[in-house]
All heavy atoms as a GROMACS GRO file, in nm:
protein
  599
    1MET      N    1 -19.330   0.500   9.478
    1MET     CA    2 -19.426   0.404   9.442
    1MET      C    3 -19.456   0.309   9.553
    1MET      O    4 -19.360   0.271   9.629
    1MET     CB    5 -19.399   0.332   9.310
    1MET     CG    6 -19.502   0.235   9.265
    1MET     SD    7 -19.460   0.180   9.104
    1MET     CE    8 -19.590   0.068   9.076
    2THR      N    9 -19.584   0.274   9.579
    2THR     CA   10 -19.607   0.175   9.684
    2THR      C   11 -19.556   0.044   9.669
    2THR      O   12 -19.584  -0.011   9.545
    2THR     CB   13 -19.764   0.179   9.718
    2THR    OG1   14 -19.814   0.313   9.729
    2THR    CG2   15 -19.795   0.099   9.835
    3LYS      N   16 -19.508  -0.024   9.756
    3LYS     CA   17 -19.456  -0.168   9.737
    3LYS      C   18 -19.584  -0.262   9.755
    3LYS      O   19 -19.638  -0.255   9.861
    3LYS     CB   20 -19.346  -0.199   9.839
    3LYS     CG   21 -19.300  -0.341   9.836
    3LYS     CD   22 -19.212  -0.366   9.714
    3LYS     CE   23 -19.155  -0.503   9.727
    3LYS     NZ   24 -19.129  -0.558   9.594
    4LEU      N   25 -19.622  -0.329   9.665
    4LEU     CA   26 -19.730  -0.413   9.655
    4LEU      C   27 -19.696  -0.559   9.643
    4LEU      O   28 -19.591  -0.580   9.576
    4LEU     CB   29 -19.840  -0.375   9.552
    4LEU     CG   30 -19.891  -0.239   9.560
    4LEU    CD1   31 -19.989  -0.215   9.434
    4LEU    CD2   32 -19.973  -0.213   9.689
    5LYS      N   33 -19.768  -0.656   9.691
    5LYS     CA   34 -19.728  -0.795   9.681
    5LYS      C   35 -19.743  -0.845   9.530
    5LYS      O   36 -19.670  -0.933   9.486
    5LYS     CB   37 -19.830  -0.888   9.766
    5LYS     CG   38 -19.792  -0.879   9.907
    5LYS     CD   39 -19.861  -0.992   9.980
    5LYS     CE   40 -19.806  -0.986  10.127
    5LYS     NZ   41 -19.772  -1.128  10.177
    6LEU      N   42 -19.831  -0.789   9.456
    6LEU     CA   43 -19.850  -0.822   9.321
    6LEU      C   44 -19.770  -0.736   9.233
    6LEU      O   45 -19.749  -0.613   9.253
    6LEU     CB   46 -19.999  -0.812   9.268
    6LEU     CG   47 -20.088  -0.910   9.318
    6LEU    CD1   48 -20.235  -0.872   9.255
    6LEU    CD2   49 -20.056  -1.049   9.281
    7GLY      N   50 -19.697  -0.796   9.133
    7GLY     CA   51 -19.620  -0.725   9.039
    7GLY      C   52 -19.704  -0.690   8.916
    7GLY      O   53 -19.833  -0.697   8.915
    8ARG      N   54 -19.639  -0.657   8.812
    8ARG     CA   55 -19.711  -0.635   8.683
    8ARG      C   56 -19.795  -0.758   8.642
    8ARG      O   57 -19.746  -0.869   8.658
    8ARG     CB   58 -19.610  -0.598   8.576
    8ARG     CG   59 -19.545  -0.464   8.592
    8ARG     CD   60 -19.502  -0.409   8.459
    8ARG     NE   61 -19.435  -0.291   8.478
    8ARG     CZ   62 -19.507  -0.170   8.486
    8ARG    NH1   63 -19.628  -0.161   8.479
    8ARG    NH2   64 -19.441  -0.052   8.502
    9LEU      N   65 -19.916  -0.730   8.594
    9LEU     CA   66 -19.997  -0.842   8.543
    9LEU      C   67 -19.952  -0.876   8.404
    9LEU      O   68 -19.937  -0.784   8.324
    9LEU     CB   69 -20.138  -0.800   8.552
    9LEU     CG   70 -20.196  -0.764   8.693
    9LEU    CD1   71 -20.330  -0.706   8.685
    9LEU    CD2   72 -20.179  -0.877   8.781
   10SER      N   73 -19.954  -1.006   8.372
   10SER     CA   74 -19.926  -1.049   8.235
   10SER      C   75 -20.057  -1.013   8.150
   10SER      O   76 -20.164  -0.998   8.203
   10SER     CB   77 -19.904  -1.195   8.226
   10SER     OG   78 -20.017  -1.271   8.270
   11ASP      N   79 -20.024  -0.994   8.025
   11ASP     CA   80 -20.142  -0.958   7.935
   11ASP      C   81 -20.203  -1.077   7.871
   11ASP      O   82 -20.202  -1.092   7.755
   11ASP     CB   83 -20.078  -0.863   7.826
   11ASP     CG   84 -20.197  -0.789   7.750
   11ASP    OD1   85 -20.305  -0.785   7.799
   11ASP    OD2   86 -20.159  -0.743   7.643
   12ASP      N   87 -20.250  -1.168   7.958
   12ASP     CA   88 -20.313  -1.294   7.908
   12ASP      C   89 -20.451  -1.261   7.862
   12ASP      O   90 -20.515  -1.167   7.898
   12ASP     CB   91 -20.317  -1.403   8.026
   12ASP     CG   92 -20.181  -1.451   8.062
   12ASP    OD1   93 -20.091  -1.440   7.969
   12ASP    OD2   94 -20.168  -1.503   8.176
   13LYS      N   95 -20.498  -1.349   7.781
   13LYS     CA   96 -20.636  -1.340   7.742
   13LYS      C   97 -20.739  -1.353   7.865
   13LYS      O   98 -20.715  -1.447   7.938
   13LYS     CB   99 -20.667  -1.449   7.632
   13LYS     CG  100 -20.807  -1.451   7.574
   13LYS     CD  101 -20.823  -1.558   7.478
   13LYS     CE  102 -20.966  -1.548   7.419
   13LYS     NZ  103 -20.986  -1.654   7.315
   14PRO      N  104 -20.825  -1.258   7.883
   14PRO     CA  105 -20.914  -1.265   7.992
   14PRO      C  106 -21.004  -1.389   7.998
   14PRO      O  107 -21.050  -1.437   7.889
   14PRO     CB  108 -20.989  -1.140   7.995
   14PRO     CG  109 -20.962  -1.084   7.859
   14PRO     CD  110 -20.844  -1.141   7.799
   15VAL      N  111 -21.044  -1.436   8.114
   15VAL     CA  112 -21.134  -1.546   8.130
   15VAL      C  113 -21.258  -1.490   8.202
   15VAL      O  114 -21.246  -1.418   8.302
   15VAL     CB  115 -21.072  -1.659   8.213
   15VAL    CG1  116 -21.170  -1.769   8.240
   15VAL    CG2  117 -20.947  -1.705   8.144
   16LYS      N  118 -21.374  -1.519   8.156
   16LYS     CA  119 -21.496  -1.469   8.226
   16LYS      C  120 -21.523  -1.546   8.358
   16LYS      O  121 -21.505  -1.668   8.358
   16LYS     CB  122 -21.625  -1.488   8.130
   16LYS     CG  123 -21.627  -1.382   8.024
   16LYS     CD  124 -21.766  -1.378   7.972
   16LYS     CE  125 -21.771  -1.260   7.875
   16LYS     NZ  126 -21.901  -1.207   7.858
   17LEU      N  127 -21.555  -1.473   8.451
   17LEU     CA  128 -21.580  -1.523   8.585
   17LEU      C  129 -21.693  -1.453   8.649
   17LEU      O  130 -21.702  -1.334   8.636
   17LEU     CB  131 -21.448  -1.501   8.671
   17LEU     CG  132 -21.453  -1.542   8.815
   17LEU    CD1  133 -21.457  -1.695   8.825
   17LEU    CD2  134 -21.334  -1.490   8.882
   18THR      N  135 -21.788  -1.537   8.703
   18THR     CA  136 -21.907  -1.469   8.777
   18THR      C  137 -21.881  -1.510   8.916
   18THR      O  138 -21.884  -1.622   8.964
   18THR     CB  139 -22.038  -1.537   8.728
   18THR    OG1  140 -22.043  -1.516   8.584
   18THR    CG2  141 -22.148  -1.476   8.796
   19VAL      N  142 -21.875  -1.396   8.999
   19VAL     CA  143 -21.857  -1.417   9.140
   19VAL      C  144 -21.921  -1.297   9.211
   19VAL      O  145 -21.926  -1.190   9.163
   19VAL     CB  146 -21.712  -1.422   9.179
   19VAL    CG1  147 -21.630  -1.304   9.144
   19VAL    CG2  148 -21.688  -1.463   9.318
   20GLU      N  149 -21.980  -1.320   9.332
   20GLU     CA  150 -22.031  -1.209   9.410
   20GLU      C  151 -21.935  -1.178   9.518
   20GLU      O  152 -21.886  -1.268   9.589
   20GLU     CB  153 -22.168  -1.252   9.471
   20GLU     CG  154 -22.280  -1.258   9.371
   20GLU     CD  155 -22.411  -1.275   9.438
   20GLU    OE1  156 -22.424  -1.241   9.552
   20GLU    OE2  157 -22.493  -1.349   9.371
   21LEU      N  158 -21.896  -1.050   9.535
   21LEU     CA  159 -21.801  -1.008   9.630
   21LEU      C  160 -21.869  -0.909   9.731
   21LEU      O  161 -21.957  -0.833   9.694
   21LEU     CB  162 -21.690  -0.928   9.564
   21LEU     CG  163 -21.598  -1.002   9.468
   21LEU    CD1  164 -21.506  -0.898   9.400
   21LEU    CD2  165 -21.528  -1.117   9.524
   22PRO      N  166 -21.825  -0.918   9.861
   22PRO     CA  167 -21.881  -0.814   9.941
   22PRO      C  168 -21.830  -0.680   9.900
   22PRO      O  169 -21.723  -0.662   9.844
   22PRO     CB  170 -21.820  -0.853  10.075
   22PRO     CG  171 -21.764  -0.984  10.061
   22PRO     CD  172 -21.734  -1.013   9.916
   23ALA      N  173 -21.914  -0.578   9.921
   23ALA     CA  174 -21.888  -0.436   9.887
   23ALA      C  175 -21.754  -0.385   9.927
   23ALA      O  176 -21.676  -0.322   9.857
   23ALA     CB  177 -22.004  -0.342   9.921
   24ASP      N  178 -21.716  -0.420  10.053
   24ASP     CA  179 -21.590  -0.374  10.111
   24ASP      C  180 -21.472  -0.429  10.027
   24ASP      O  181 -21.376  -0.366  10.003
   24ASP     CB  182 -21.572  -0.412  10.260
   24ASP     CG  183 -21.664  -0.320  10.342
   24ASP    OD1  184 -21.699  -0.210  10.304
   24ASP    OD2  185 -21.679  -0.360  10.462
   25LEU      N  186 -21.485  -0.563   9.997
   25LEU     CA  187 -21.380  -0.635   9.913
   25LEU      C  188 -21.367  -0.566   9.780
   25LEU      O  189 -21.258  -0.544   9.733
   25LEU     CB  190 -21.405  -0.782   9.909
   25LEU     CG  191 -21.303  -0.861   9.832
   25LEU    CD1  192 -21.151  -0.837   9.881
   25LEU    CD2  193 -21.334  -1.011   9.839
   26HIS      N  194 -21.471  -0.540   9.723
   26HIS     CA  195 -21.479  -0.479   9.583
   26HIS      C  196 -21.409  -0.334   9.592
   26HIS      O  197 -21.331  -0.310   9.506
   26HIS     CB  198 -21.610  -0.466   9.520
   26HIS     CG  199 -21.607  -0.406   9.391
   26HIS    ND1  200 -21.640  -0.272   9.367
   26HIS    CD2  201 -21.588  -0.462   9.273
   26HIS    CE1  202 -21.627  -0.258   9.230
   26HIS    NE2  203 -21.602  -0.361   9.180
   27ARG      N  204 -21.434  -0.262   9.691
   27ARG     CA  205 -21.371  -0.131   9.709
   27ARG      C  206 -21.228  -0.143   9.724
   27ARG      O  207 -21.144  -0.062   9.683
   27ARG     CB  208 -21.435  -0.053   9.823
   27ARG     CG  209 -21.574   0.009   9.788
   27ARG     CD  210 -21.615   0.107   9.898
   27ARG     NE  211 -21.656   0.038  10.021
   27ARG     CZ  212 -21.782  -0.017  10.038
   27ARG    NH1  213 -21.868  -0.004   9.957
   27ARG    NH2  214 -21.804  -0.077  10.156
   28SER      N  215 -21.184  -0.255   9.803
   28SER     CA  216 -21.041  -0.268   9.819
   28SER      C  217 -20.974  -0.304   9.692
   28SER      O  218 -20.864  -0.265   9.662
   28SER     CB  219 -21.016  -0.387   9.932
   28SER     OG  220 -21.073  -0.344  10.054
   29LEU      N  221 -21.038  -0.390   9.610
   29LEU     CA  222 -20.983  -0.430   9.477
   29LEU      C  223 -20.974  -0.306   9.394
   29LEU      O  224 -20.871  -0.292   9.320
   29LEU     CB  225 -21.068  -0.542   9.416
   29LEU     CG  226 -21.061  -0.678   9.469
   29LEU    CD1  227 -21.167  -0.769   9.419
   29LEU    CD2  228 -20.921  -0.738   9.452
   30VAL      N  229 -21.071  -0.223   9.396
   30VAL     CA  230 -21.069  -0.104   9.309
   30VAL      C  231 -20.940  -0.010   9.347
   30VAL      O  232 -20.864   0.040   9.267
   30VAL     CB  233 -21.197  -0.027   9.326
   30VAL    CG1  234 -21.182   0.118   9.261
   30VAL    CG2  235 -21.318  -0.097   9.257
   31ASP      N  236 -20.924   0.005   9.483
   31ASP     CA  237 -20.816   0.081   9.539
   31ASP      C  238 -20.682   0.015   9.497
   31ASP      O  239 -20.587   0.082   9.457
   31ASP     CB  240 -20.836   0.096   9.683
   31ASP     CG  241 -20.937   0.185   9.737
   31ASP    OD1  242 -20.982   0.264   9.659
   31ASP    OD2  243 -20.972   0.176   9.855
   32TYR      N  244 -20.674  -0.122   9.509
   32TYR     CA  245 -20.554  -0.196   9.470
   32TYR      C  246 -20.519  -0.172   9.333
   32TYR      O  247 -20.409  -0.145   9.291
   32TYR     CB  248 -20.571  -0.335   9.504
   32TYR     CG  249 -20.433  -0.408   9.526
   32TYR    CD1  250 -20.393  -0.447   9.654
   32TYR    CD2  251 -20.353  -0.447   9.418
   32TYR    CE1  252 -20.280  -0.519   9.673
   32TYR    CE2  253 -20.236  -0.518   9.440
   32TYR     CZ  254 -20.204  -0.547   9.555
   32TYR     OH  255 -20.077  -0.614   9.578
   33GLY      N  256 -20.618  -0.177   9.240
   33GLY     CA  257 -20.608  -0.152   9.093
   33GLY      C  258 -20.560  -0.020   9.067
   33GLY      O  259 -20.473   0.005   8.985
   34ARG      N  260 -20.603   0.080   9.142
   34ARG     CA  261 -20.561   0.218   9.123
   34ARG      C  262 -20.416   0.232   9.160
   34ARG      O  263 -20.330   0.295   9.097
   34ARG     CB  264 -20.646   0.313   9.215
   34ARG     CG  265 -20.620   0.456   9.197
   34ARG     CD  266 -20.714   0.542   9.287
   34ARG     NE  267 -20.719   0.501   9.425
   34ARG     CZ  268 -20.629   0.520   9.513
   34ARG    NH1  269 -20.521   0.582   9.495
   34ARG    NH2  270 -20.654   0.472   9.641
   35LEU      N  271 -20.369   0.169   9.273
   35LEU     CA  272 -20.236   0.176   9.329
   35LEU      C  273 -20.135   0.101   9.233
   35LEU      O  274 -20.021   0.137   9.224
   35LEU     CB  275 -20.221   0.130   9.465
   35LEU     CG  276 -20.299   0.209   9.574
   35LEU    CD1  277 -20.299   0.139   9.710
   35LEU    CD2  278 -20.227   0.346   9.588
   36LEU      N  279 -20.188  -0.004   9.178
   36LEU     CA  280 -20.105  -0.092   9.096
   36LEU      C  281 -20.079  -0.030   8.955
   36LEU      O  282 -19.971  -0.058   8.900
   36LEU     CB  283 -20.167  -0.228   9.070
   36LEU     CG  284 -20.085  -0.338   9.006
   36LEU    CD1  285 -19.963  -0.374   9.084
   36LEU    CD2  286 -20.174  -0.471   8.989
   37ALA      N  287 -20.164   0.063   8.909
   37ALA     CA  288 -20.153   0.118   8.774
   37ALA      C  289 -20.029   0.207   8.768
   37ALA      O  290 -19.992   0.264   8.874
   37ALA     CB  291 -20.277   0.194   8.737
   38ASP      N  292 -19.974   0.215   8.656
   38ASP     CA  293 -19.865   0.324   8.632
   38ASP      C  294 -19.922   0.458   8.652
   38ASP      O  295 -20.044   0.485   8.623
   38ASP     CB  296 -19.810   0.302   8.487
   38ASP     CG  297 -19.733   0.170   8.470
   38ASP    OD1  298 -19.668   0.119   8.568
   38ASP    OD2  299 -19.733   0.115   8.362
   39PRO      N  300 -19.837   0.555   8.696
   39PRO     CA  301 -19.884   0.691   8.710
   39PRO      C  302 -19.941   0.741   8.582
   39PRO      O  303 -19.880   0.728   8.476
   39PRO     CB  304 -19.759   0.763   8.755
   39PRO     CG  305 -19.665   0.661   8.815
   39PRO     CD  306 -19.698   0.532   8.735
   40GLY      N  307 -20.058   0.804   8.595
   40GLY     CA  308 -20.122   0.861   8.473
   40GLY      C  309 -20.204   0.760   8.391
   40GLY      O  310 -20.274   0.800   8.298
   41ALA      N  311 -20.187   0.630   8.422
   41ALA     CA  312 -20.258   0.524   8.355
   41ALA      C  313 -20.385   0.498   8.417
   41ALA      O  314 -20.410   0.529   8.537
   41ALA     CB  315 -20.182   0.404   8.346
   42PRO      N  316 -20.491   0.447   8.348
   42PRO     CA  317 -20.619   0.410   8.408
   42PRO      C  318 -20.586   0.295   8.507
   42PRO      O  319 -20.492   0.217   8.496
   42PRO     CB  320 -20.703   0.365   8.294
   42PRO     CG  321 -20.619   0.337   8.183
   42PRO     CD  322 -20.486   0.411   8.202
   43PRO      N  323 -20.672   0.292   8.614
   43PRO     CA  324 -20.657   0.180   8.715
   43PRO      C  325 -20.678   0.046   8.650
   43PRO      O  326 -20.746   0.025   8.550
   43PRO     CB  327 -20.765   0.207   8.815
   43PRO     CG  328 -20.864   0.301   8.746
   43PRO     CD  329 -20.793   0.375   8.643
   44VAL      N  330 -20.606  -0.051   8.713
   44VAL     CA  331 -20.627  -0.194   8.667
   44VAL      C  332 -20.774  -0.244   8.706
   44VAL      O  333 -20.807  -0.218   8.822
   44VAL     CB  334 -20.519  -0.283   8.731
   44VAL    CG1  335 -20.544  -0.432   8.698
   44VAL    CG2  336 -20.379  -0.240   8.695
   45ASP      N  337 -20.841  -0.301   8.618
   45ASP     CA  338 -20.971  -0.356   8.642
   45ASP      C  339 -20.964  -0.457   8.757
   45ASP      O  340 -20.878  -0.550   8.748
   45ASP     CB  341 -21.017  -0.427   8.514
   45ASP     CG  342 -21.162  -0.477   8.532
   45ASP    OD1  343 -21.221  -0.473   8.631
   45ASP    OD2  344 -21.217  -0.522   8.425
   46PRO      N  345 -21.048  -0.443   8.854
   46PRO     CA  346 -21.046  -0.530   8.973
   46PRO      C  347 -21.056  -0.681   8.934
   46PRO      O  348 -20.998  -0.774   8.997
   46PRO     CB  349 -21.164  -0.497   9.054
   46PRO     CG  350 -21.189  -0.356   9.015
   46PRO     CD  351 -21.152  -0.334   8.873
   47VAL      N  352 -21.125  -0.714   8.818
   47VAL     CA  353 -21.146  -0.857   8.783
   47VAL      C  354 -21.011  -0.910   8.747
   47VAL      O  355 -20.982  -1.030   8.768
   47VAL     CB  356 -21.246  -0.859   8.666
   47VAL    CG1  357 -21.249  -0.991   8.601
   47VAL    CG2  358 -21.383  -0.820   8.704
   48ARG      N  359 -20.914  -0.833   8.687
   48ARG     CA  360 -20.778  -0.877   8.656
   48ARG      C  361 -20.694  -0.906   8.771
   48ARG      O  362 -20.597  -0.973   8.757
   48ARG     CB  363 -20.716  -0.785   8.555
   48ARG     CG  364 -20.788  -0.765   8.423
   48ARG     CD  365 -20.700  -0.714   8.319
   48ARG     NE  366 -20.583  -0.785   8.302
   48ARG     CZ  367 -20.464  -0.732   8.276
   48ARG    NH1  368 -20.452  -0.597   8.255
   48ARG    NH2  369 -20.356  -0.800   8.251
   49LEU      N  370 -20.737  -0.856   8.886
   49LEU     CA  371 -20.658  -0.882   9.013
   49LEU      C  372 -20.688  -1.013   9.078
   49LEU      O  373 -20.605  -1.070   9.154
   49LEU     CB  374 -20.682  -0.764   9.106
   49LEU     CG  375 -20.648  -0.633   9.069
   49LEU    CD1  376 -20.685  -0.529   9.167
   49LEU    CD2  377 -20.495  -0.618   9.040
   50ILE      N  378 -20.801  -1.065   9.062
   50ILE     CA  379 -20.855  -1.184   9.135
   50ILE      C  380 -20.758  -1.312   9.114
   50ILE      O  381 -20.719  -1.370   9.205
   50ILE     CB  382 -20.996  -1.209   9.109
   50ILE    CG1  383 -21.091  -1.099   9.161
   50ILE    CG2  384 -21.048  -1.345   9.168
   50ILE    CD1  385 -21.236  -1.098   9.110
   51VAL      N  386 -20.737  -1.341   8.981
   51VAL     CA  387 -20.654  -1.459   8.961
   51VAL      C  388 -20.515  -1.446   9.015
   51VAL      O  389 -20.465  -1.541   9.085
   51VAL     CB  390 -20.661  -1.498   8.802
   51VAL    CG1  391 -20.557  -1.604   8.776
   51VAL    CG2  392 -20.793  -1.537   8.763
   52PRO      N  393 -20.444  -1.337   8.981
   52PRO     CA  394 -20.304  -1.338   9.038
   52PRO      C  395 -20.300  -1.327   9.188
   52PRO      O  396 -20.212  -1.380   9.254
   52PRO     CB  397 -20.250  -1.195   8.979
   52PRO     CG  398 -20.334  -1.166   8.875
   52PRO     CD  399 -20.470  -1.227   8.897
   53MET      N  400 -20.403  -1.271   9.245
   53MET     CA  401 -20.406  -1.278   9.404
   53MET      C  402 -20.430  -1.414   9.457
   53MET      O  403 -20.365  -1.452   9.544
   53MET     CB  404 -20.517  -1.180   9.453
   53MET     CG  405 -20.475  -1.029   9.442
   53MET     SD  406 -20.611  -0.921   9.509
   53MET     CE  407 -20.528  -0.773   9.521
   54LEU      N  408 -20.524  -1.484   9.394
   54LEU     CA  409 -20.541  -1.622   9.432
   54LEU      C  410 -20.419  -1.710   9.402
   54LEU      O  411 -20.391  -1.789   9.492
   54LEU     CB  412 -20.662  -1.683   9.356
   54LEU     CG  413 -20.806  -1.622   9.410
   54LEU    CD1  414 -20.912  -1.677   9.314
   54LEU    CD2  415 -20.828  -1.657   9.558
   55GLU      N  416 -20.360  -1.689   9.292
   55GLU     CA  417 -20.234  -1.769   9.265
   55GLU      C  418 -20.124  -1.732   9.369
   55GLU      O  419 -20.058  -1.824   9.415
   55GLU     CB  420 -20.180  -1.732   9.128
   55GLU     CG  421 -20.264  -1.791   9.012
   55GLU     CD  422 -20.221  -1.747   8.878
   55GLU    OE1  423 -20.158  -1.640   8.866
   55GLU    OE2  424 -20.258  -1.817   8.777
   56ARG      N  425 -20.113  -1.609   9.403
   56ARG     CA  426 -20.016  -1.577   9.504
   56ARG      C  427 -20.041  -1.635   9.639
   56ARG      O  428 -19.958  -1.680   9.709
   56ARG     CB  429 -20.004  -1.425   9.512
   56ARG     CG  430 -19.911  -1.375   9.614
   56ARG     CD  431 -19.795  -1.299   9.564
   56ARG     NE  432 -19.716  -1.240   9.668
   56ARG     CZ  433 -19.587  -1.249   9.670
   56ARG    NH1  434 -19.522  -1.304   9.573
   56ARG    NH2  435 -19.519  -1.199   9.763
   57PHE      N  436 -20.173  -1.627   9.678
   57PHE     CA  437 -20.222  -1.680   9.799
   57PHE      C  438 -20.193  -1.830   9.800
   57PHE      O  439 -20.133  -1.876   9.904
   57PHE     CB  440 -20.370  -1.665   9.827
   57PHE     CG  441 -20.429  -1.716   9.949
   57PHE    CD1  442 -20.414  -1.658  10.071
   57PHE    CD2  443 -20.490  -1.847   9.936
   57PHE    CE1  444 -20.459  -1.716  10.176
   57PHE    CE2  445 -20.542  -1.904  10.057
   57PHE     CZ  446 -20.528  -1.836  10.170
   58ILE      N  447 -20.224  -1.906   9.703
   58ILE     CA  448 -20.205  -2.043   9.705
   58ILE      C  449 -20.047  -2.084   9.707
   58ILE      O  450 -20.005  -2.168   9.773
   58ILE     CB  451 -20.268  -2.110   9.567
   58ILE    CG1  452 -20.413  -2.098   9.577
   58ILE    CG2  453 -20.222  -2.260   9.552
   58ILE    CD1  454 -20.484  -2.195   9.669
   59ALA      N  455 -19.974  -2.010   9.628
   59ALA     CA  456 -19.831  -2.023   9.623
   59ALA      C  457 -19.756  -2.007   9.756
   59ALA      O  458 -19.652  -2.056   9.780
   59ALA     CB  459 -19.763  -1.936   9.509
   60THR      N  460 -19.813  -1.913   9.832
   60THR     CA  461 -19.749  -1.878   9.963
   60THR      C  462 -19.811  -1.943  10.086
   60THR      O  463 -19.771  -1.908  10.209
   60THR     CB  464 -19.741  -1.729   9.979
   60THR    OG1  465 -19.874  -1.671   9.985
   60THR    CG2  466 -19.664  -1.668   9.872
   61ASP      N  467 -19.913  -2.031  10.068
   61ASP     CA  468 -19.979  -2.093  10.171
   61ASP      C  469 -19.903  -2.225  10.206
   61ASP      O  470 -19.910  -2.316  10.144
   61ASP     CB  471 -20.120  -2.121  10.136
   61ASP     CG  472 -20.204  -2.180  10.264
   61ASP    OD1  473 -20.141  -2.258  10.329
   61ASP    OD2  474 -20.325  -2.140  10.266
   62ARG      N  475 -19.817  -2.217  10.316
   62ARG     CA  476 -19.732  -2.333  10.354
   62ARG      C  477 -19.822  -2.449  10.396
   62ARG      O  478 -19.775  -2.563  10.365
   62ARG     CB  479 -19.638  -2.283  10.467
   62ARG     CG  480 -19.533  -2.180  10.421
   62ARG     CD  481 -19.442  -2.149  10.522
   62ARG     NE  482 -19.343  -2.052  10.478
   62ARG     CZ  483 -19.272  -1.980  10.560
   62ARG    NH1  484 -19.282  -1.994  10.692
   62ARG    NH2  485 -19.179  -1.893  10.505
   63GLY      N  486 -19.932  -2.427  10.464
   63GLY     CA  487 -20.006  -2.539  10.509
   63GLY      C  488 -20.070  -2.611  10.393
   63GLY      O  489 -20.071  -2.734  10.381
   64PHE      N  490 -20.103  -2.542  10.280
   64PHE     CA  491 -20.154  -2.600  10.164
   64PHE      C  492 -20.053  -2.674  10.097
   64PHE      O  493 -20.078  -2.787  10.057
   64PHE     CB  494 -20.222  -2.496  10.073
   64PHE     CG  495 -20.268  -2.538   9.933
   64PHE    CD1  496 -20.377  -2.617   9.922
   64PHE    CD2  497 -20.191  -2.514   9.819
   64PHE    CE1  498 -20.422  -2.668   9.805
   64PHE    CE2  499 -20.234  -2.559   9.706
   64PHE     CZ  500 -20.352  -2.634   9.696
   65ALA      N  501 -19.942  -2.618  10.079
   65ALA     CA  502 -19.830  -2.692  10.012
   65ALA      C  503 -19.787  -2.814  10.078
   65ALA      O  504 -19.766  -2.919  10.020
   65ALA     CB  505 -19.711  -2.595  10.000
   66LYS      N  506 -19.781  -2.807  10.208
   66LYS     CA  507 -19.758  -2.929  10.293
   66LYS      C  508 -19.855  -3.036  10.270
   66LYS      O  509 -19.823  -3.152  10.252
   66LYS     CB  510 -19.736  -2.889  10.440
   66LYS     CG  511 -19.691  -3.008  10.525
   66LYS     CD  512 -19.676  -2.967  10.670
   66LYS     CE  513 -19.637  -3.086  10.754
   66LYS     NZ  514 -19.617  -3.046  10.894
   67ALA      N  515 -19.985  -3.002  10.281
   67ALA     CA  516 -20.090  -3.095  10.265
   67ALA      C  517 -20.093  -3.154  10.122
   67ALA      O  518 -20.118  -3.273  10.106
   67ALA     CB  519 -20.226  -3.026  10.297
   68ARG      N  520 -20.062  -3.069  10.028
   68ARG     CA  521 -20.062  -3.116   9.894
   68ARG      C  522 -19.947  -3.220   9.862
   68ARG      O  523 -19.966  -3.316   9.793
   68ARG     CB  524 -20.033  -2.994   9.799
   68ARG     CG  525 -20.074  -3.019   9.656
   68ARG     CD  526 -20.050  -2.892   9.576
   68ARG     NE  527 -20.156  -2.886   9.474
   68ARG     CZ  528 -20.155  -2.794   9.384
   68ARG    NH1  529 -20.068  -2.700   9.382
   68ARG    NH2  530 -20.244  -2.798   9.283
   69ARG      N  531 -19.834  -3.189   9.935
   69ARG     CA  532 -19.721  -3.290   9.921
   69ARG      C  533 -19.755  -3.425   9.988
   69ARG      O  534 -19.718  -3.525   9.944
   69ARG     CB  535 -19.599  -3.232   9.975
   69ARG     CG  536 -19.526  -3.132   9.894
   69ARG     CD  537 -19.380  -3.094   9.944
   69ARG     NE  538 -19.383  -3.051  10.078
   69ARG     CZ  539 -19.406  -2.928  10.122
   69ARG    NH1  540 -19.426  -2.826  10.039
   69ARG    NH2  541 -19.400  -2.896  10.258
   70SER      N  542 -19.833  -3.418  10.093
   70SER     CA  543 -19.862  -3.524  10.176
   70SER      C  544 -19.963  -3.619  10.106
   70SER      O  545 -19.993  -3.739  10.146
   70SER     CB  546 -19.921  -3.486  10.312
   70SER     OG  547 -19.824  -3.417  10.383
   71GLY      N  548 -20.038  -3.570  10.015
   71GLY     CA  549 -20.139  -3.640   9.949
   71GLY      C  550 -20.273  -3.600   9.974
   71GLY      O  551 -20.303  -3.524  10.059
   72PRO      N  552 -20.379  -3.647   9.901
   72PRO     CA  553 -20.516  -3.604   9.913
   72PRO      C  554 -20.592  -3.631  10.038
   72PRO      O  555 -20.679  -3.562  10.081
   72PRO     CB  556 -20.590  -3.670   9.787
   72PRO     CG  557 -20.508  -3.794   9.757
   72PRO     CD  558 -20.357  -3.756   9.804
   73ALA      N  559 -20.544  -3.734  10.115
   73ALA     CA  560 -20.616  -3.771  10.244
   73ALA      C  561 -20.585  -3.678  10.355
   73ALA      O  562 -20.661  -3.679  10.458
   73ALA     CB  563 -20.565  -3.912  10.274
   74THR      N  564 -20.482  -3.599  10.343
   74THR     CA  565 -20.443  -3.508  10.455
   74THR      C  566 -20.537  -3.384  10.459
   74THR      O  567 -20.560  -3.322  10.362
   74THR     CB  568 -20.294  -3.456  10.440
   74THR    OG1  569 -20.214  -3.575  10.428
   74THR    CG2  570 -20.255  -3.383  10.552
   75LYS      N  571 -20.583  -3.361  10.585
   75LYS     CA  572 -20.666  -3.236  10.596
   75LYS      C  573 -20.583  -3.126  10.666
   75LYS      O  574 -20.502  -3.159  10.760
   75LYS     CB  575 -20.791  -3.269  10.686
   75LYS     CG  576 -20.886  -3.350  10.604
   75LYS     CD  577 -21.023  -3.358  10.680
   75LYS     CE  578 -21.125  -3.438  10.592
   75LYS     NZ  579 -21.254  -3.427  10.643
   76VAL      N  580 -20.610  -2.999  10.637
   76VAL     CA  581 -20.537  -2.895  10.702
   76VAL      C  582 -20.643  -2.824  10.799
   76VAL      O  583 -20.748  -2.790  10.764
   76VAL     CB  584 -20.490  -2.790  10.591
   76VAL    CG1  585 -20.426  -2.673  10.657
   76VAL    CG2  586 -20.404  -2.870  10.496
   77SER      N  587 -20.599  -2.796  10.918
   77SER     CA  588 -20.678  -2.723  11.014
   77SER      C  589 -20.663  -2.575  10.991
   77SER      O  590 -20.554  -2.524  10.958
   77SER     CB  591 -20.648  -2.760  11.152
   77SER     OG  592 -20.507  -2.730  11.181
   78VAL      N  593 -20.775  -2.509  11.002
   78VAL     CA  594 -20.772  -2.362  10.978
   78VAL      C  595 -20.770  -2.290  11.111
   78VAL      O  596 -20.813  -2.324  11.207
   78VAL     CB  597 -20.889  -2.317  10.903
   78VAL    CG1  598 -20.892  -2.167  10.881
   78VAL    CG2  599 -20.897  -2.392  10.768
   0.00000   0.00000   0.00000
């Protein structure tokens, strides 16, 4: 099985979200959902991947965490 950054998704009640994605990003989410699914199971819906991916991104962004600890006046350079 492929080692992915996201683990199993919790079975939380879904939240509706309206967002436009570039076609390449959508194809990547579809592929990710296919790889994340258990063998023989249907692929994970790309919409269900967005929140855990954003949560993981925020949780592992050291610059964001540092700025957040410093207070709202601190700006982070990109």
